[in-house]
C-alpha positions in Angstrom: 126.0 67.0 99.3 124.0 70.1 98.4 121.7 72.0 100.7 118.6 73.6 99.4 117.8 76.9 101.1 114.2 77.9 101.1 113.5 81.6 100.5 110.8 82.9 102.8 109.0 86.0 101.7 108.1 88.5 104.4 104.6 89.9 104.0 102.7 92.8 105.5 99.8 91.9 107.9 98.9 95.3 109.4 99.4 98.9 108.6 99.3 101.9 111.0 100.7 105.4 111.0 101.1 108.8 112.6 101.3 112.2 111.1 105.0 111.6 110.4 105.5 107.8 110.0 104.2 104.7 108.4 104.4 101.5 110.3 103.9 98.0 108.8 103.7 94.8 110.9 105.3 91.9 109.1 104.6 88.1 109.2 107.9 87.5 111.0 106.8 89.7 113.9 108.8 92.8 113.0 107.2 96.3 112.9 109.0 98.5 110.4 108.5 102.3 110.5 109.6 104.7 107.9 109.1 108.5 107.5 106.1 109.6 105.5 108.4 112.0 103.6 109.6 109.0 101.6 106.1 108.8 100.1 104.8 112.2 99.1 101.3 111.1 98.2 100.9 109.4 101.5 102.3 112.4 103.3 99.9 114.7 101.6 96.9 112.5 102.3 94.5 113.1 105.1 94.6 110.9 108.2 91.3 109.3 107.0 92.7 108.6 103.6 95.8 107.0 105.2 93.7 104.8 107.3 91.9 103.3 104.3 94.4 100.8 103.1 94.3 97.3 101.8 96.9 94.6 101.4 97.7 93.6 97.9 99.3 90.4 96.5 98.6 88.5 99.8 100.7 91.1 101.7 103.5 91.9 99.3 102.3 95.5 99.4 99.8 98.0 100.6 97.3 100.0 98.4 95.5 103.2 99.2 92.6 103.6 96.7 91.8 107.2 97.5 95.2 108.5 96.7 96.2 105.8 94.1 99.3 104.8 96.1 101.0 101.4 96.3 103.9 100.6 98.5 105.7 97.3 98.5 107.2 95.6 101.6 110.4 95.3 99.6 110.6 99.1 99.3 110.2 99.5 103.0 112.9 96.9 103.8 115.4 98.0 101.2 114.5 101.7 100.5 117.9 102.4 98.7 116.7 100.1 95.9 113.2 101.6 95.5 112.7 105.0 97.1 114.3 108.3 96.2 115.3 109.3 99.7 115.3 113.1 100.5 118.7 114.7 100.2 120.1 111.8 98.1 120.7 111.6 94.4 118.9 109.0 92.4 122.2 107.2 91.6 125.1 107.1 94.1 128.2 108.8 92.9 131.1 106.3 93.1 133.7 109.1 93.0 132.2 111.2 95.8 134.9 112.4 98.1 137.8 111.8 95.6 139.5 114.8 94.2 139.2 115.5 90.5 142.4 115.8 88.4 142.1 119.5 88.5 141.8 119.6 92.3 144.6 117.1 92.6 147.0 119.3 90.5 146.0 122.3 92.5 146.9 120.5 95.7 150.3 119.6 94.5 151.2 123.1 93.7 
């Protein structure tokens, strides 16, 4: 017997913000807030420009016409896949924290 799982897409229904954060209310009732520093155009925009948003794709994202910025709900929910977070490299280093051969030899003597 097979079970079919239905994938439900979470959509944005409302957007608000402060001088430091962007908050998006989702169709499942969650309110997700992220720092504006993740989105430099939005961070540099005036409060009035930030307040002039519209939902795109039925709520899959948000668009700000005055600053030509689009942010998807997916990028808010999984920023590691979409956003270059401050202080992090674009691609994680799988070897971070492991000594190189040169360092390993130096440790042995």
